[in-house]
N, C-alpha and C positions, 0 to 999 in steps of 0.2 A: 807633216804635212807642205806642202811647197809655197812660196807667199803667193801665189796664182789663184790657187786651190781656197787657198784660206780667205784670200779677199773677196772672192767671188759668193762664200760662205757665208762671207760679212754683208756681202750688198744683199741678199735671198732675206738674211736673217732681216736687215734694216725695211727691206722692203714689206716682208710679212710682219713687222709691229707696226708699219704704217699705217698698212692695209686696214690691220684688224683694230687696230686705232680709231678709224676715222669710223668704221663700223659699229663700235663699242663706246668704251671712254680711255685715256690714258689710265683710268685707275682699275680699270680690269685687269683681273688675278692672272690672267693669258696675257697681255701684253706686257705684265709686266716682268711674268716667266721669261718668253722671250728678249726684253729689255736686259735681263740678269744673264740671256746665254749670248748675246750679242757686247756687254761688257767685258764676256770672260774673252769670246772670239777677237774682240780689238787689245787687250791684255794679252792675249798669246802674240797677237799681230806686232803687235811693239815690241816684245821680249825678242822677238825671231829677226829683228832688221841692225 
């Protein structure tokens, strides 16, 4: 995946996580799942630099 595409996916995931957390809570299972996905994306981005 190109870095630009990966970065866009990271930003989308971050936005989704924040939006959902504002509607529910930080401990909501879906927020935690998105957070884990975001961690994976950030690690992938870091590894590809």
